[in-house]
C-alpha positions in Angstrom: 0.0 0.0 0.0 1.5 3.3 -1.0 2.4 5.7 1.8 0.7 9.1 1.8 2.9 12.2 1.8 3.9 13.6 5.2 1.8 16.6 6.6 4.7 19.0 6.1 5.0 18.0 2.4 1.2 18.4 1.9 1.2 21.8 3.5 4.1 22.9 1.3 2.3 21.7 -1.8 -0.9 23.4 -0.7 0.9 26.6 0.1 2.6 26.6 -3.3 -0.6 25.9 -5.1 -2.3 28.8 -3.3 0.6 31.1 -4.2 0.3 30.1 -7.9 -3.4 30.9 -7.8 -2.7 34.3 -6.4 -0.1 34.9 -9.0 -2.6 34.7 -11.8 -4.9 37.2 -10.2 -4.4 40.9 -10.0 -3.4 42.3 -6.6 -5.5 45.0 -4.9 -5.7 48.2 -6.9 -4.8 50.5 -4.0 -1.6 48.5 -3.4 -0.6 48.8 -7.1 -1.2 52.5 -7.2 0.9 53.0 -4.1 3.6 50.8 -5.6 3.6 52.8 -8.9 3.8 56.1 -7.0 6.6 55.0 -4.7 8.6 53.3 -7.5 8.3 56.2 -10.0 9.1 58.8 -7.3 12.2 56.8 -6.2 13.2 56.4 -9.9 12.9 60.1 -10.6 14.7 61.2 -7.4 17.5 58.8 -8.0 18.0 60.0 -11.5 18.3 63.6 -10.2 20.8 62.6 -7.4 23.0 60.6 -9.9 23.9 63.8 -11.8 25.7 65.4 -8.9 29.2 64.2 -9.8 29.5 66.6 -12.7 29.2 66.2 -16.5 32.8 65.5 -17.6 32.4 61.7 -17.6 29.1 61.9 -19.5 30.8 63.7 -22.4 33.8 61.4 -22.4 31.4 58.4 -22.6 29.5 60.2 -25.5 32.8 60.2 -27.4 33.3 56.5 -26.7 29.8 55.7 -27.9 30.2 57.6 -31.1 33.6 55.9 -31.8 32.1 52.5 -31.2 29.1 53.2 -33.5 31.4 54.5 -36.3 33.5 51.4 -36.0 30.4 49.2 -36.2 28.7 51.3 -38.9 25.8 52.2 -36.6 26.2 56.0 -36.5 23.1 57.1 -38.3 21.7 59.4 -35.6 23.1 62.5 -37.2 21.5 61.7 -40.6 18.1 61.2 -38.9 18.5 64.4 -36.9 19.3 66.5 -39.9 16.6 64.9 -42.0 13.9 65.6 -39.2 14.9 69.3 -39.0 14.0 69.7 -42.7 10.4 69.1 -41.9 9.6 71.4 -39.0 6.0 70.3 -38.3 7.2 66.7 -38.1 10.0 67.7 -35.8 7.6 69.5 -33.5 5.4 66.3 -33.5 8.4 64.2 -32.6 9.3 66.5 -29.7 5.8 66.2 -28.2 5.8 62.4 -28.9 9.1 62.1 -27.0 7.9 64.2 -24.1 4.5 62.5 -23.6 4.0 59.0 -25.1 6.7 57.4 -23.0 4.5 57.9 -19.9 1.0 57.9 -21.4 1.3 54.6 -23.4 3.2 52.7 -20.6 0.7 53.7 -18.0 -2.2 52.9 -20.3 -0.8 49.4 -21.0 -0.3 48.8 -17.2 -3.9 49.7 -16.5 -5.1 47.6 -19.5 -3.2 44.6 -18.2 -4.6 45.0 -14.7 -8.2 45.3 -16.0 -8.3 42.9 -18.9 -5.3 40.5 -18.5 -5.0 40.0 -14.8 -3.4 36.5 -15.2 -0.4 38.2 -16.9 -0.3 41.3 -14.8 2.1 40.4 -11.9 4.9 39.0 -13.9 4.8 41.7 -16.6 4.6 44.5 -14.1 7.6 43.0 -12.2 9.6 42.7 -15.4 9.4 46.4 -16.2 10.2 47.3 -12.6 13.3 45.0 -12.7 14.5 46.5 -15.9 14.0 50.1 -14.7 15.8 49.3 -11.4 18.8 47.9 -13.2 18.7 50.9 -15.6 19.4 53.1 -12.6 22.7 51.3 -12.1 23.6 52.0 -15.7 22.8 55.8 -15.2 25.1 55.7 -12.1 28.0 53.8 -13.6 27.9 55.2 -17.1 26.5 58.7 -17.3 26.1 59.7 -20.9 25.6 63.0 -22.6 22.8 62.8 -25.3 23.6 63.7 -28.9 21.7 67.0 -28.7 24.5 68.3 -26.4 27.2 67.5 -29.0 27.0 70.6 -31.1 30.5 70.1 -32.4 29.4 66.9 -34.0 26.6 68.7 -35.9 23.7 67.6 -33.7 20.8 70.0 -33.2 18.2 69.9 -30.5 14.8 70.4 -32.4 13.2 71.6 -29.2 15.5 74.6 -28.9 15.9 75.1 -32.6 12.2 75.3 -33.3 11.1 76.8 -29.9 8.9 73.7 -29.6 7.2 72.0 -26.8 9.3 69.2 -25.4 10.5 67.3 -22.4 13.3 69.8 -21.7 11.7 72.9 -23.2 12.2 75.0 -20.1 15.1 75.5 -17.7 12.9 74.3 -14.8 12.0 71.0 -16.5 15.6 70.4 -17.4 16.8 71.0 -13.9 14.3 68.6 -12.4 15.7 65.5 -14.1 19.0 63.9 -15.0 19.6 64.7 -18.7 22.7 62.5 -18.7 20.7 59.3 -17.9 20.8 58.0 -21.5 22.4 54.5 -21.1 20.4 52.4 -21.3 17.4 54.1 -23.0 14.3 53.4 -21.1 12.3 55.2 -23.8 13.4 52.3 -26.1 13.0 49.7 -23.4 9.6 50.7 -22.1 8.3 51.0 -25.7 9.5 47.4 -26.5 7.7 46.2 -23.3 4.5 47.9 -24.4 4.8 46.5 -28.0 5.4 43.0 -26.8 2.5 43.1 -24.5 0.1 44.3 -27.2 1.4 41.8 -29.8 1.2 38.9 -27.4 -2.0 39.7 -25.5 -4.2 42.0 -27.6 -7.1 40.3 -29.3 -7.7 42.8 -32.1 -5.4 42.9 -35.1 -5.2 46.7 -35.1 -3.9 46.6 -31.6 -1.3 44.1 -32.4 -0.3 46.3 -35.4 0.1 49.3 -33.1 2.1 47.1 -30.8 4.5 46.3 -33.6 4.7 50.0 -34.8 5.1 51.7 -31.4 8.6 50.5 -30.5 9.9 51.2 -34.0 8.4 54.7 -34.0 9.8 55.4 -30.6 13.3 54.4 -31.6 13.2 56.6 -34.7 11.9 59.5 -32.6 14.6 59.2 -29.8 17.4 59.0 -32.5 16.1 61.7 -34.8 15.5 64.2 -31.9 19.1 63.6 -30.8 18.1 62.3 -27.4 19.7 58.9 -27.7 22.2 56.8 -29.5 21.7 53.5 -31.4 23.7 51.7 -28.8 21.8 52.9 -25.7 18.5 52.1 -27.5 19.8 48.6 -28.1 20.9 48.3 -24.5 17.5 49.4 -23.2 15.7 46.9 -25.4 18.1 44.1 -24.4 17.5 45.0 -20.8 13.8 44.6 -21.1 14.2 41.3 -22.9 16.3 40.0 -20.1 14.0 41.3 -17.4 11.0 39.7 -19.1 12.8 36.3 -19.1 13.8 36.5 -15.5 10.3 37.6 -14.4 8.6 34.9 -16.4 10.9 32.3 -14.8 10.2 33.6 -11.3 6.4 33.6 -11.7 5.8 30.6 -13.9 8.7 28.2 -13.3 9.5 29.1 -9.7 10.1 26.0 -7.5 7.4 25.2 -4.9 9.8 25.9 -1.9 10.6 29.4 -3.1 6.9 30.1 -3.7 6.0 28.9 -0.2 8.9 31.0 1.3 7.7 34.1 -0.5 4.1 33.4 0.7 5.3 33.1 4.3 7.2 36.4 4.1 4.2 38.2 2.6 1.9 36.7 5.3 4.2 37.9 8.1 4.4 41.4 6.6 0.6 41.5 6.4 0.4 40.4 10.0 2.8 43.1 11.2 0.9 45.7 9.2 -2.4 44.5 10.8 -0.9 44.7 14.3 0.3 48.3 13.7 -3.1 49.3 12.5 -4.7 47.7 15.5 -2.3 49.6 17.9 -2.8 52.9 16.2 -6.6 52.4 16.4 -6.4 51.5 20.1 -4.3 54.6 20.9 -6.7 56.8 19.0 -9.8 55.4 20.7 -11.4 57.6 23.4 
């Protein structure tokens, strides 16, 4: 007669099964909103802090990037920049696209995932957070001046040249962010994430087409507006690809003991939060 599994093993399997069920459901919306606010605030503040060491290394790295691209035959940013400036209305449109779509489209995709594809929300949300967190390390270790600062190389910033709306159109907006955080390009990385989500999960063909076009359009915009190089665009897209793979493994192929350990940690955190809430309520009671 076959022996039944010991109680500890059954509890472990049950805990892992329960954790997997929770993984395919979307978490509470209040927690996600708080997470987005905290993460983006930390991301923005960190970018600002990282520029305090001066701009000398950023321009030295720009020279390195251009030399590497010329060696590889990838230095076509200047041609795109000069071509864009010959069509002023298109240049102004590109400036607005660069300043707005990066945030609007990404946030819209996150909301759409939460609402309509909850079974995929957690691992996809985690993947973009992993990639963005790693990108901060790149901004710190490899500050990089964007092409629009390299006037001696022939690059022109279409925002200032055309007095157009743009992400860094005013001195105030430029001072509130790190303009030397170009490697890797999260404009390219986030756009690839959005495109892959739509191509993979959208049910309408027109949405899949937009998903295919959006990353390509974004890369052309960031290069032609002289905000990024080919190599940092490629780095951003590679980073997103790696983060998607890691997150998918963690959420869909994670061993049962790790799932159970994570469930226990989350349970203890919730217990502590509940105790603090109870204590604060007791202190405030008349």
